[in-house]
VEXVOKE-759245 format. One line per 4 residues: their letters; for each residue x, y, z of N, C-alpha, C, O. Coordinates in Angstrom, 2 decimals, padded with zeros to 5 digits, always signed. Layout:
! VEXVOKE-759245
a) X Y Z X Y Z X Y Z X Y Z  ...
***
This chain:
! VEXVOKE-759245
xxxx) +016.19 +160.18 -132.97 +015.31 +159.39 -132.11 +014.06 +158.99 -132.90 +013.49 +159.81 -133.62  +013.66 +157.75 -132.77 +012.49 +157.23 -133.48 +011.21 +157.66 -132.78 +011.09 +157.50 -131.57  +010.26 +158.21 -133.53 +008.97 +158.63 -132.99 +007.89 +157.66 -133.45 +007.77 +157.35 -134.63  +007.09 +157.18 -132.49 +006.06 +156.18 -132.80 +004.73 +156.63 -132.22 +004.65 +157.00 -131.04
xxxx) +003.70 +156.60 -133.03 +002.34 +156.89 -132.58 +001.72 +155.59 -132.10 +001.50 +154.69 -132.91  +001.42 +155.45 -130.79 +000.89 +154.17 -130.29 -000.44 +153.77 -130.92 -000.79 +152.59 -130.92  -001.19 +154.74 -131.45 -002.48 +154.40 -132.08 -002.29 +153.67 -133.40 -003.23 +153.08 -133.92  -001.06 +153.71 -133.94 -000.79 +152.99 -135.19 -000.33 +151.56 -134.93 -000.16 +150.78 -135.86
xxxx) -000.13 +151.23 -133.66 +000.35 +149.90 -133.29 -000.79 +149.01 -132.83 -001.82 +149.50 -132.35  -000.60 +147.73 -132.97 -001.56 +146.77 -132.41 -001.37 +146.72 -130.90 -000.35 +147.17 -130.38  -002.35 +146.18 -130.19 -002.22 +146.04 -128.74 -001.03 +145.16 -128.39 -000.36 +145.37 -127.38  -000.76 +144.16 -129.24 +000.39 +143.28 -129.00 +001.70 +144.04 -129.10 +002.60 +143.85 -128.29
xxxx) +001.81 +144.91 -130.12 +003.03 +145.68 -130.29 +003.21 +146.72 -129.19 +004.33 +146.96 -128.72  +002.11 +147.34 -128.76 +002.19 +148.27 -127.63 +002.66 +147.54 -126.37 +003.47 +148.06 -125.61  +002.14 +146.33 -126.18 +002.53 +145.52 -125.03 +004.03 +145.23 -125.06 +004.72 +145.38 -124.05  +004.53 +144.82 -126.23 +005.96 +144.52 -126.35 +006.83 +145.74 -126.07 +007.87 +145.65 -125.42
xxxx) +006.38 +146.90 -126.58 +007.15 +148.12 -126.37 +007.19 +148.49 -124.89 +008.24 +148.87 -124.37  +006.05 +148.39 -124.22 +005.97 +148.77 -122.81 +006.79 +147.84 -121.92 +007.56 +148.31 -121.08  +006.63 +146.52 -122.10 +007.34 +145.59 -121.21 +008.84 +145.54 -121.50 +009.62 +145.11 -120.65  +009.23 +145.98 -122.71 +010.65 +146.05 -123.01 +011.29 +147.33 -122.54 +012.51 +147.41 -122.40
xxxx) +010.47 +148.35 -122.28 +010.97 +149.65 -121.87 +010.92 +149.86 -120.36 +011.86 +150.38 -119.76  +009.82 +149.45 -119.75 +009.63 +149.68 -118.32 +010.17 +148.48 -117.55 +009.44 +147.55 -117.21  +011.47 +148.53 -117.30 +012.18 +147.42 -116.65 +013.19 +147.98 -115.66 +013.66 +149.11 -115.82  +013.53 +147.21 -114.63 +012.88 +145.96 -114.21 +011.57 +146.25 -113.50 +011.38 +147.32 -112.93
xxxx) +010.65 +145.27 -113.55 +009.36 +145.42 -112.87 +009.27 +144.43 -111.71 +009.53 +143.24 -111.90  +008.92 +144.91 -110.51 +008.73 +143.98 -109.39 +007.56 +143.04 -109.69 +006.64 +143.39 -110.42  +007.61 +141.87 -109.12 +006.58 +140.86 -109.38 +005.77 +140.60 -108.12 +006.30 +140.17 -107.10  +004.48 +140.87 -108.21 +003.57 +140.53 -107.11 +003.09 +139.10 -107.30 +002.52 +138.77 -108.34
xxxx) +003.33 +138.27 -106.32 +002.79 +136.91 -106.34 +001.55 +136.95 -105.46 +001.64 +137.11 -104.24  +000.39 +136.79 -106.07 -000.88 +137.07 -105.40 -001.69 +135.81 -105.16 -001.88 +134.99 -106.06  -002.17 +135.65 -103.93 -003.11 +134.57 -103.64 -004.50 +135.17 -103.40 -004.66 +136.23 -102.80  -005.50 +134.44 -103.91 -006.90 +134.77 -103.68 -007.63 +133.47 -103.38 -007.03 +132.40 -103.44
xxxx) -008.90 +133.57 -103.06 -009.67 +132.36 -102.76 -011.04 +132.45 -103.42 -011.66 +133.51 -103.46  -011.50 +131.33 -103.96 -012.80 +131.28 -104.60 -013.90 +131.15 -103.55 -013.62 +130.91 -102.37  -015.14 +131.31 -103.97 -016.26 +131.14 -103.05 -016.32 +129.72 -102.51 -016.85 +129.48 -101.43  -015.77 +128.77 -103.28 -015.76 +127.37 -102.85 -014.55 +127.04 -101.98 -014.43 +125.92 -101.49
xxxx) -013.66 +128.01 -101.78 -012.51 +127.79 -100.91 -011.24 +127.33 -101.60 -010.29 +126.93 -100.93  -011.21 +127.37 -102.93 -010.00 +126.99 -103.66 -009.03 +128.17 -103.68 -009.42 +129.29 -104.01  -007.78 +127.90 -103.33 -006.76 +128.97 -103.30 -006.15 +129.11 -104.69 -005.59 +128.16 -105.24  -006.24 +130.31 -105.23 -005.65 +130.64 -106.52 -004.37 +131.42 -106.28 -004.29 +132.21 -105.35
xxxx) -003.36 +131.20 -107.12 -002.11 +131.95 -107.01 -001.59 +132.26 -108.40 -001.66 +131.43 -109.30  -001.06 +133.48 -108.57 -000.53 +133.88 -109.87 +000.40 +135.08 -109.71 +000.23 +135.89 -108.80  +001.41 +135.19 -110.62 +002.33 +136.33 -110.57 +001.90 +137.45 -111.52 +001.34 +137.20 -112.58  +002.18 +138.70 -111.10 +001.83 +139.87 -111.92 +002.94 +140.91 -111.80 +003.32 +141.31 -110.70
xxxx) +003.45 +141.35 -112.95 +004.53 +142.34 -112.93 +004.04 +143.76 -113.20 +004.84 +144.69 -113.22  +002.74 +143.94 -113.43 +002.18 +145.29 -113.49 +001.75 +145.62 -112.06 +000.58 +145.53 -111.71  +002.73 +146.02 -111.23 +002.54 +146.07 -109.78 +003.42 +147.16 -109.17 +004.57 +147.32 -109.56  +002.85 +147.90 -108.20 +003.67 +148.88 -107.48 +002.94 +149.46 -106.28 +001.80 +149.10 -105.98
xxxx) +003.64 +150.39 -105.58 +003.08 +151.10 -104.42 +002.20 +152.24 -104.92 +002.52 +152.89 -105.91  +001.10 +152.48 -104.22 +000.24 +153.62 -104.51 +000.41 +154.70 -103.45 +000.54 +155.88 -103.76  +000.40 +154.28 -102.18 +000.46 +155.23 -101.07 +001.04 +154.54 -099.85 +000.97 +153.32 -099.70  +001.62 +155.35 -098.96 +002.12 +154.83 -097.68 +001.18 +155.17 -096.54 +001.31 +154.61 -095.45
xxxx) +000.25 +156.09 -096.76 -000.67 +156.52 -095.71 -002.08 +156.73 -096.27 -002.41 +157.82 -096.73  -002.90 +155.67 -096.23 -002.61 +154.33 -095.72 -001.77 +153.54 -096.72 -001.64 +153.95 -097.87  -001.19 +152.42 -096.29 -000.39 +151.62 -097.22 -001.27 +150.98 -098.29 -002.10 +150.13 -098.00  -001.07 +151.40 -099.54 -001.87 +150.90 -100.66 -000.95 +150.33 -101.73 +000.10 +150.89 -102.03
xxxx) -001.36 +149.21 -102.31 -000.67 +148.58 -103.42 -001.60 +148.50 -104.62 -002.82 +148.45 -104.46  -001.02 +148.49 -105.81 -001.81 +148.33 -107.03 -001.28 +147.17 -107.85 -000.08 +147.05 -108.07  -002.19 +146.31 -108.28 -001.85 +145.19 -109.16 -002.80 +145.25 -110.35 -004.02 +145.23 -110.18  -002.23 +145.33 -111.54 -003.06 +145.35 -112.75 -003.12 +143.93 -113.31 -002.09 +143.35 -113.66
xxxx) -004.33 +143.40 -113.41 -004.54 +142.04 -113.90 -005.13 +142.13 -115.30 -006.28 +142.53 -115.48  -004.33 +141.76 -116.29 -004.79 +141.84 -117.67 -005.86 +140.79 -117.94 -005.77 +139.65 -117.48  -006.88 +141.19 -118.69 -007.92 +140.23 -119.06 -007.51 +139.44 -120.30 -006.66 +139.89 -121.07  -008.10 +138.29 -120.48 -007.85 +137.46 -121.65 -009.09 +137.50 -122.54 -010.10 +136.88 -122.22
xxxx) -009.01 +138.24 -123.64 -010.16 +138.35 -124.52 -011.36 +138.99 -123.84 -012.50 +138.64 -124.14  -011.11 +139.92 -122.93 -012.19 +140.59 -122.23 -012.69 +139.86 -121.00 -013.54 +140.38 -120.27  -012.18 +138.65 -120.76 -012.63 +137.84 -119.63 -011.71 +138.02 -118.42 -010.49 +137.96 -118.55  -012.30 +138.25 -117.26 -011.51 +138.42 -116.04 -010.73 +137.15 -115.70 -011.23 +136.04 -115.87
xxxx) -009.51 +137.34 -115.21 -008.74 +136.21 -114.71 -009.21 +135.86 -113.30 -009.88 +136.65 -112.64  -008.84 +134.66 -112.86 -009.28 +134.19 -111.55 -008.89 +135.16 -110.43 -009.69 +135.41 -109.53  -007.68 +135.70 -110.49 -007.22 +136.59 -109.43 -008.13 +137.80 -109.28 -008.54 +138.14 -108.17  -008.45 +138.45 -110.39 -009.31 +139.63 -110.34 -010.72 +139.26 -109.88 -011.31 +139.93 -109.04
xxxx) -011.25 +138.19 -110.45 -012.61 +137.78 -110.09 -012.71 +137.45 -108.60 -013.66 +137.86 -107.94  -011.74 +136.71 -108.09 -011.77 +136.33 -106.67 -011.57 +137.53 -105.76 -012.27 +137.68 -104.76  -010.61 +138.39 -106.10 -010.32 +139.56 -105.26 -011.53 +140.49 -105.19 -011.82 +141.07 -104.14  -012.22 +140.63 -106.31 -013.39 +141.52 -106.34 -014.56 +140.91 -105.58 -015.28 +141.62 -104.88
xxxx) -014.75 +139.61 -105.72 -015.90 +138.97 -105.05 -015.67 +138.81 -103.55 -016.60 +138.95 -102.76  -014.43 +138.50 -103.15 -014.12 +138.27 -101.73 -013.57 +139.50 -101.02 -013.53 +139.55 -099.79  -013.16 +140.51 -101.80 -012.64 +141.78 -101.25 -011.34 +141.60 -100.46 -011.04 +142.41 -099.58  -010.59 +140.56 -100.75 -009.34 +140.28 -100.04 -008.34 +139.61 -100.97 -008.73 +138.92 -101.91
xxxx) -007.06 +139.80 -100.69 -006.00 +139.06 -101.38 -004.70 +139.23 -100.59 -004.61 +140.09 -099.72  -003.72 +138.41 -100.91 -002.41 +138.50 -100.25 -001.34 +138.67 -101.32 -001.30 +137.92 -102.30  -000.47 +139.66 -101.14 +000.63 +139.93 -102.06 +001.93 +139.45 -101.44 +002.25 +139.79 -100.30  +002.68 +138.66 -102.20 +003.98 +138.16 -101.77 +005.06 +138.75 -102.68 +004.83 +138.93 -103.87
xxxx) +006.22 +139.04 -102.11 +007.33 +139.55 -102.91 +008.09 +138.37 -103.50 +008.55 +137.48 -102.78  +008.22 +138.37 -104.82 +008.90 +137.27 -105.50 +010.40 +137.34 -105.27 +011.00 +138.42 -105.29  +011.01 +136.18 -105.04 +012.44 +136.13 -104.72 +013.08 +134.90 -105.36 +012.40 +133.98 -105.81  +014.41 +134.93 -105.38 +015.17 +133.89 -106.08 +014.83 +132.48 -105.62 +014.70 +131.57 -106.44
xxxx) +014.69 +132.28 -104.30 +014.61 +130.93 -103.77 +013.33 +130.19 -104.16 +013.26 +128.97 -104.02  +012.31 +130.92 -104.63 +011.10 +130.20 -105.05 +010.52 +130.71 -106.36 +009.32 +130.54 -106.62  +011.35 +131.34 -107.18 +010.87 +131.90 -108.44 +010.41 +130.82 -109.42 +009.49 +131.05 -110.20  +011.04 +129.65 -109.38 +010.61 +128.57 -110.28 +009.20 +128.11 -109.93 +008.39 +127.85 -110.82
xxxx) +008.91 +128.03 -108.65 +007.56 +127.65 -108.22 +006.55 +128.73 -108.60 +005.43 +128.43 -109.01  +006.94 +129.99 -108.45 +006.06 +131.08 -108.85 +005.72 +130.97 -110.32 +004.57 +131.15 -110.72  +006.73 +130.69 -111.13 +006.50 +130.55 -112.57 +005.51 +129.43 -112.89 +004.72 +129.55 -113.82  +005.55 +128.36 -112.11 +004.61 +127.25 -112.32 +003.17 +127.69 -112.13 +002.27 +127.15 -112.77
xxxx) +002.94 +128.67 -111.27 +001.56 +129.11 -111.01 +000.99 +129.95 -112.14 -000.19 +130.27 -112.13  +001.83 +130.31 -113.12 +001.35 +131.09 -114.26 +000.59 +130.22 -115.26 +000.02 +130.74 -116.22  +000.57 +128.92 -115.04 -000.17 +128.02 -115.93 -001.67 +128.34 -115.89 -002.21 +128.69 -114.84  -002.32 +128.22 -117.03 -003.75 +128.52 -117.12 -004.57 +127.31 -116.67 -004.88 +126.43 -117.47
xxxx) -004.91 +127.28 -115.39 -005.71 +126.19 -114.83 -007.16 +126.63 -114.69 -007.42 +127.82 -114.56  -008.10 +125.69 -114.71 -009.50 +126.06 -114.44 -009.67 +126.54 -113.01 -008.86 +126.18 -112.15  -010.69 +127.34 -112.72 -010.86 +127.94 -111.39 -010.91 +126.95 -110.24 -010.54 +127.29 -109.11  -011.38 +125.72 -110.50 -011.52 +124.76 -109.41 -010.22 +124.03 -109.08 -010.18 +123.22 -108.16
xxxx) -009.14 +124.33 -109.82 -007.84 +123.72 -109.55 -006.90 +124.76 -108.96 -006.86 +125.90 -109.41  -006.13 +124.37 -107.95 -005.23 +125.30 -107.27 -003.83 +125.26 -107.86 -003.21 +124.20 -107.96  -003.33 +126.43 -108.25 -001.96 +126.54 -108.74 -000.96 +126.28 -107.63 +000.18 +125.90 -107.90  -001.37 +126.50 -106.39 -000.48 +126.29 -105.25 -000.04 +124.83 -105.18 +001.14 +124.54 -104.98
xxxx) -000.98 +123.93 -105.34 -000.67 +122.50 -105.31 +000.22 +122.12 -106.48 +001.17 +121.34 -106.32  -000.07 +122.65 -107.66 +000.73 +122.34 -108.85 +002.19 +122.74 -108.64 +003.10 +122.03 -109.07  +002.41 +123.88 -107.98 +003.76 +124.41 -107.79 +004.47 +123.81 -106.59 +005.66 +124.09 -106.38  +003.78 +123.00 -105.79 +004.39 +122.40 -104.62 +004.64 +123.38 -103.50 +005.55 +123.19 -102.69
xxxx) +003.85 +124.44 -103.44 +003.99 +125.45 -102.39 +003.09 +125.12 -101.21 +002.22 +124.26 -101.29  +003.31 +125.82 -100.10 +002.60 +125.54 -098.85 +001.81 +126.76 -098.41 +002.34 +127.86 -098.36  +000.53 +126.56 -098.10 -000.28 +127.68 -097.62 -000.18 +127.81 -096.10 +000.01 +126.82 -095.38  -000.30 +129.05 -095.63 -000.33 +129.33 -094.19 -001.48 +130.29 -093.92 -001.78 +131.14 -094.76
xxxx) -002.14 +130.17 -092.75 -003.25 +131.07 -092.45 -002.78 +132.51 -092.34 -001.67 +132.79 -091.89  -003.65 +133.42 -092.74 -003.37 +134.84 -092.57 -003.86 +135.29 -091.20 -004.59 +134.56 -090.53  -003.48 +136.49 -090.79 -003.85 +137.02 -089.48 -005.16 +137.78 -089.52 -005.96 +137.68 -088.59  -005.38 +138.55 -090.58 -006.56 +139.41 -090.67 -007.54 +138.94 -091.74 -008.75 +138.87 -091.49
xxxx) -007.04 +138.61 -092.92 -007.92 +138.22 -094.02 -008.13 +136.71 -094.05 -007.40 +135.96 -093.39  -009.13 +136.28 -094.80 -009.42 +134.84 -094.89 -008.57 +134.14 -095.93 -008.48 +132.91 -095.93  -007.95 +134.89 -096.82 -007.11 +134.31 -097.87 -005.78 +133.86 -097.27 -005.11 +134.66 -096.62  -005.38 +132.61 -097.48 -004.10 +132.16 -096.94 -002.92 +132.74 -097.70 -003.05 +133.17 -098.85
xxxx) -001.76 +132.75 -097.04 -000.54 +133.19 -097.68 +000.30 +131.99 -098.07 -000.11 +130.84 -097.90  +001.49 +132.27 -098.60 +002.42 +131.23 -099.02 +003.60 +131.20 -098.06 +004.29 +132.21 -097.88  +003.83 +130.05 -097.45 +004.87 +129.90 -096.42 +006.26 +130.20 -096.97 +007.10 +130.76 -096.26  +006.50 +129.83 -098.21 +007.85 +129.97 -098.78 +008.27 +131.43 -099.00 +009.46 +131.70 -099.17
xxxx) +007.32 +132.35 -099.01 +007.63 +133.76 -099.25 +008.29 +134.40 -098.03 +007.89 +134.13 -096.89  +009.29 +135.24 -098.26 +009.96 +135.94 -097.17 +009.17 +137.16 -096.71 +009.26 +137.58 -095.56  +008.39 +137.74 -097.63 +007.53 +138.88 -097.30 +006.16 +138.64 -097.90 +006.03 +138.31 -099.08  +005.14 +138.81 -097.09 +003.78 +138.78 -097.61 +002.96 +139.87 -096.94 +003.19 +140.24 -095.78
xxxx) +002.00 +140.38 -097.68 +001.18 +141.49 -097.22 -000.30 +141.15 -097.41 -000.77 +140.96 -098.53  -001.00 +141.08 -096.30 -002.44 +140.83 -096.37 -003.14 +142.12 -096.79 -002.87 +143.19 -096.24  -004.04 +142.02 -097.75 -004.70 +143.21 -098.28 -006.21 +143.05 -098.32 -006.73 +141.96 -098.55  -006.91 +144.14 -098.08 -008.34 +144.21 -098.35 -008.51 +145.10 -099.57 -007.78 +146.07 -099.74
xxxx) -009.47 +144.76 -100.40 -009.67 +145.50 -101.65 -010.23 +146.88 -101.36 -011.34 +147.02 -100.83  -009.47 +147.88 -101.72 -009.90 +149.27 -101.56 -010.74 +149.72 -102.75 -011.76 +150.40 -102.60  -010.30 +149.32 -103.94 -011.00 +149.71 -105.16 -010.58 +148.80 -106.30 -009.43 +148.36 -106.36  -011.50 +148.51 -107.21 -011.21 +147.74 -108.42 -011.70 +148.55 -109.61 -012.87 +148.92 -109.68
xxxx) -010.81 +148.82 -110.55 -011.15 +149.65 -111.69 -010.97 +148.87 -112.98 -009.86 +148.46 -113.29  -012.04 +148.66 -113.75 -011.88 +148.09 -115.09 -011.36 +149.18 -116.02 -011.97 +150.25 -116.13  -010.25 +148.93 -116.67 -009.61 +149.96 -117.49 -009.28 +149.44 -118.88 -009.26 +148.24 -119.14  -009.02 +150.40 -119.79 -008.63 +150.05 -121.15 -009.80 +149.53 -121.96 -010.94 +149.50 -121.50
xxxx) -009.49 +149.11 -123.16 -010.52 +148.56 -124.05 -009.88 +147.52 -124.96 -008.96 +147.83 -125.71  -010.38 +146.31 -124.88 -009.87 +145.24 -125.73 -010.53 +145.34 -127.11 -011.41 +146.17 -127.32  -010.10 +144.49 -128.01 -010.61 +144.54 -129.38 -012.10 +144.25 -129.46 -012.76 +144.65 -130.42  -012.65 +143.55 -128.47 -014.08 +143.25 -128.48 -014.89 +144.29 -127.71 -016.09 +144.11 -127.49
xxxx) -014.23 +145.37 -127.29 -014.94 +146.44 -126.60 -015.02 +146.29 -125.10 -015.48 +147.20 -124.41  -014.57 +145.15 -124.57 -014.57 +144.92 -123.13 -013.33 +145.56 -122.49 -012.35 +145.83 -123.19  -013.35 +145.80 -121.16 -012.14 +146.32 -120.50 -010.95 +145.41 -120.74 -011.09 +144.19 -120.84  -009.76 +146.01 -120.82 -008.55 +145.24 -121.08 -007.90 +144.71 -119.81 -007.12 +143.76 -119.86
xxxx) -008.22 +145.33 -118.67 -007.60 +144.90 -117.42 -008.44 +145.31 -116.22 -009.37 +146.12 -116.34  -008.10 +144.75 -115.08 -008.71 +145.14 -113.80 -007.59 +145.63 -112.90 -006.68 +144.87 -112.56  -007.65 +146.90 -112.51 -006.66 +147.46 -111.60 -007.16 +147.27 -110.18 -008.15 +147.87 -109.77  -006.46 +146.44 -109.43 -006.82 +146.15 -108.04 -005.99 +147.01 -107.11 -004.76 +146.94 -107.13
xxxx) -006.64 +147.82 -106.30 -005.95 +148.63 -105.31 -006.27 +148.05 -103.94 -007.43 +148.04 -103.51  -005.25 +147.57 -103.26 -005.44 +146.92 -101.97 -004.81 +147.69 -100.83 -003.72 +148.24 -100.98  -005.48 +147.72 -099.70 -004.91 +148.33 -098.50 -004.26 +147.23 -097.66 -004.90 +146.23 -097.34  -003.00 +147.43 -097.33 -002.28 +146.44 -096.53 -002.77 +146.51 -095.09 -002.72 +147.56 -094.46
xxxx) -003.24 +145.38 -094.58 -003.75 +145.33 -093.21 -002.85 +144.50 -092.28 -003.05 +144.49 -091.07  -001.87 +143.82 -092.86 -000.92 +143.07 -092.02 +000.30 +142.70 -092.86 +000.17 +142.27 -094.01  +001.49 +142.86 -092.26 +002.74 +142.45 -092.89 +003.28 +141.19 -092.22 +003.11 +141.00 -091.01  +003.92 +140.34 -093.02 +004.67 +139.19 -092.49 +006.06 +139.25 -093.12 +006.18 +139.22 -094.35
xxxx) +007.11 +139.33 -092.31 +008.48 +139.46 -092.79 +009.37 +138.52 -092.00 +009.33 +138.52 -090.77  +010.16 +137.71 -092.68 +011.08 +136.83 -091.96 +012.12 +137.66 -091.22 +012.57 +138.70 -091.72  +012.50 +137.21 -090.04 +013.35 +138.01 -089.15 +014.70 +138.37 -089.76 +015.22 +139.46 -089.50  +015.28 +137.47 -090.56 +016.61 +137.76 -091.10 +016.61 +138.89 -092.12 +017.67 +139.44 -092.45
xxxx) +015.44 +139.25 -092.62 +015.35 +140.35 -093.59 +015.22 +141.71 -092.91 +015.57 +142.73 -093.50  +014.73 +141.72 -091.69 +014.35 +142.97 -091.02 +015.46 +143.40 -090.07 +015.63 +142.83 -088.99  +016.21 +144.44 -090.48 +017.35 +144.89 -089.69 +017.27 +146.40 -089.47 +017.17 +147.17 -090.42  +017.30 +146.81 -088.22 +017.26 +148.23 -087.86 +016.05 +148.94 -088.46 +016.13 +150.09 -088.89
xxxx) +014.93 +148.23 -088.47 +013.70 +148.82 -088.98 +013.62 +148.91 -090.48 +012.75 +149.60 -091.02  +014.52 +148.23 -091.19 +014.54 +148.28 -092.65 +014.63 +146.88 -093.23 +015.07 +145.93 -092.57  +014.20 +146.76 -094.49 +014.34 +145.50 -095.22 +015.73 +145.45 -095.84 +016.16 +146.40 -096.49  +016.43 +144.34 -095.65 +017.75 +144.13 -096.25 +017.56 +143.58 -097.66 +017.18 +142.42 -097.81
xxxx) +017.82 +144.37 -098.70 +017.57 +143.90 -100.07 +018.46 +142.73 -100.47 +018.06 +141.89 -101.28  +019.68 +142.68 -099.92 +020.58 +141.57 -100.26 +020.05 +140.25 -099.69 +020.17 +139.21 -100.34  +019.47 +140.30 -098.51 +018.90 +139.09 -097.92 +017.60 +138.70 -098.60 +017.28 +137.52 -098.72  +016.84 +139.69 -099.05 +015.58 +139.41 -099.72 +015.79 +138.70 -101.05 +015.04 +137.79 -101.40
xxxx) +016.81 +139.11 -101.80 +017.10 +138.55 -103.14 +015.86 +138.57 -104.03 +015.42 +137.52 -104.51  +015.31 +139.76 -104.27 +014.11 +139.84 -105.10 +014.42 +139.55 -106.56 +015.56 +139.73 -107.01  +013.43 +139.12 -107.29 +013.56 +138.97 -108.74 +012.57 +139.91 -109.41 +011.53 +140.24 -108.85  +012.92 +140.35 -110.59 +012.06 +141.26 -111.33 +011.86 +140.74 -112.75 +012.58 +139.87 -113.22
xxxx) +010.86 +141.30 -113.40 +010.50 +140.86 -114.75 +011.06 +141.82 -115.78 +011.01 +143.04 -115.60  +011.58 +141.27 -116.85 +011.98 +142.04 -118.02 +010.97 +141.72 -119.12 +009.78 +141.57 -118.83  +011.40 +141.62 -120.36 +010.48 +141.28 -121.44 +010.56 +139.78 -121.75 +011.54 +139.12 -121.42  +009.51 +139.27 -122.40 +009.50 +137.87 -122.79 +009.63 +136.94 -121.60 +008.91 +137.08 -120.61
xxxx) +010.56 +135.99 -121.70 +010.79 +135.04 -120.61 +011.97 +135.44 -119.73 +012.47 +134.62 -118.96  +012.40 +136.68 -119.83 +013.59 +137.12 -119.11 +013.25 +137.74 -117.75 +012.26 +138.46 -117.60  +014.10 +137.43 -116.77 +013.98 +137.95 -115.41 +015.32 +138.55 -115.00 +016.32 +138.38 -115.70  +015.34 +139.26 -113.89 +016.60 +139.84 -113.40 +016.70 +139.68 -111.89 +015.69 +139.69 -111.18
xxxx) +017.94 +139.53 -111.41 +018.22 +139.52 -109.99 +018.61 +140.94 -109.55 +018.83 +141.82 -110.38  +018.71 +141.13 -108.24 +019.16 +142.41 -107.72 +020.61 +142.65 -108.15 +021.48 +141.81 -107.91  +020.86 +143.79 -108.78 +022.21 +144.10 -109.25 +022.96 +144.98 -108.27 +022.68 +144.98 -107.07  +023.91 +145.73 -108.80 +024.71 +146.62 -107.97 +023.85 +147.74 -107.38 +023.03 +148.33 -108.08
xxxx) +024.03 +148.01 -106.10 +023.30 +149.09 -105.43 +024.23 +150.29 -105.27 +025.36 +150.15 -104.82  +023.73 +151.48 -105.64 +024.51 +152.69 -105.42 +023.63 +153.74 -104.76 +022.41 +153.65 -104.82  +024.26 +154.72 -104.13 +023.54 +155.72 -103.35 +023.74 +157.12 -103.93 +024.86 +157.51 -104.27  +022.64 +157.86 -104.05 +022.68 +159.27 -104.45 +021.86 +160.05 -103.44 +020.68 +159.77 -103.24
xxxx) +022.47 +161.02 -102.81 +021.75 +161.82 -101.83 +020.88 +162.87 -102.53 +021.30 +163.50 -103.50  +019.65 +163.04 -102.02 +018.76 +164.04 -102.58 +019.25 +165.44 -102.21 +019.76 +165.65 -101.11  +019.08 +166.40 -103.12 +019.45 +167.78 -102.77 +018.50 +168.33 -101.72 +017.31 +168.01 -101.72  +019.01 +169.17 -100.85 +018.19 +169.74 -099.78 +017.47 +171.00 -100.28 +016.72 +171.62 -099.53
***
């Protein structure tokens, strides 16, 4: 087995090793809003559940050269954001929102997506998503250290205050993964669809 000391690697090489090893990664498609009312949207695969009581989600937004991305800046200033589960039927549009646009331009319009009002938060959601979760910012943590000494990322921890789920996905109190058709991120430009599902019972 090959042994590697991460301190001997560049941040780029560490990034490649991590994203190639920790797969598949769910993709959070996040909307935020600027102080001027512009809706920002972007996908993030450094994303997962933190807690179920209360329901908490974590999204890590990597900085670019120590500079906060629009999503982190907006979520921190407005204390709200909406997380959507990425799925096959609109993954191409989600990818379009990854373009680096200036803060006053909306990625939603570029991708041809449709906004819908939220129930609790002021940030709108995306109509095309089968699942969306309205969140209030519980905590924002600047973490890591970039080459210029600034934090490398902003870890956003959001408390879910409202769920929106299309009826065909919700069966017997559960989400149907086959109907959801989620997509996940691998390394580089590669993605994955839901594969074979198997069951293993936990020991008592």
